[in-house]
C-alpha positions, 0 to 999 in steps of 0.5 A, spaced: 565 269 402 570 266 407 571 273 411 563 272 412 564 265 414 569 267 419 565 273 422 559 269 423 563 264 427 566 269 431 559 272 432 556 265 434 562 264 439 561 271 442 554 270 443 555 263 446 560 265 450 556 271 453 550 267 454 554 262 458 557 268 463 550 271 464 545 265 466 548 265 473 547 272 474 541 273 471 538 267 476 542 271 482 539 278 479 532 276 480 534 274 488 538 281 488 531 285 486 527 281 490 531 283 496 532 290 494 524 291 494 524 287 501 530 291 505 529 298 502 524 301 507 528 298 512 535 300 510 532 307 508 530 308 516 538 306 518 542 311 521 550 312 521 550 307 527 546 302 524 550 302 517 556 302 521 554 296 525 552 292 518 558 294 514 562 291 520 558 285 521 559 284 514 566 284 513 567 280 520 563 274 517 566 275 510 573 275 513 572 269 518 574 262 515 570 258 520 563 262 517 560 261 510 555 265 509 549 262 505 547 266 498 541 269 502 545 272 507 551 274 503 546 278 498 542 281 504 548 284 506 551 287 499 544 289 497 543 293 504 549 296 503 547 298 496 541 301 498 544 305 504 549 308 498 543 310 494 540 313 500 546 317 501 546 320 494 538 322 495 540 325 501 547 329 499 546 331 492 554 333 491 555 325 492 550 322 488 554 320 482 559 317 487 553 313 491 551 311 484 557 308 483 558 305 490 551 302 489 552 299 483 558 295 485 555 293 491 549 290 487 554 287 482 557 283 488 557 275 486 556 270 491 560 265 487 566 270 487 565 270 495 565 263 495 572 262 490 575 267 495 573 263 502 
């Protein structure tokens, strides 16, 4: 009986901890999904030079201590990079798995983490 109570307490704590961690991500998830749909066609028309310029601009702004990107600006960069990674996987079948991993990594970037590192 005591084991069941202890197990039940651990399960409740685990669910509560998990729910607390997901709330901000769900909010940003909707924004990311919206931006994905907004920028998908635009990024599909990017060539390598367009992507290189986007990538360079992103890293220059992130590294610049005098610039703090808004949430929308930050996600517009990360989502566009994710979309371009997805495009690469569609164009080059041998890079499909690698591009999916890269897309996921960029899609999961979190604005709160960016601010912590600023």
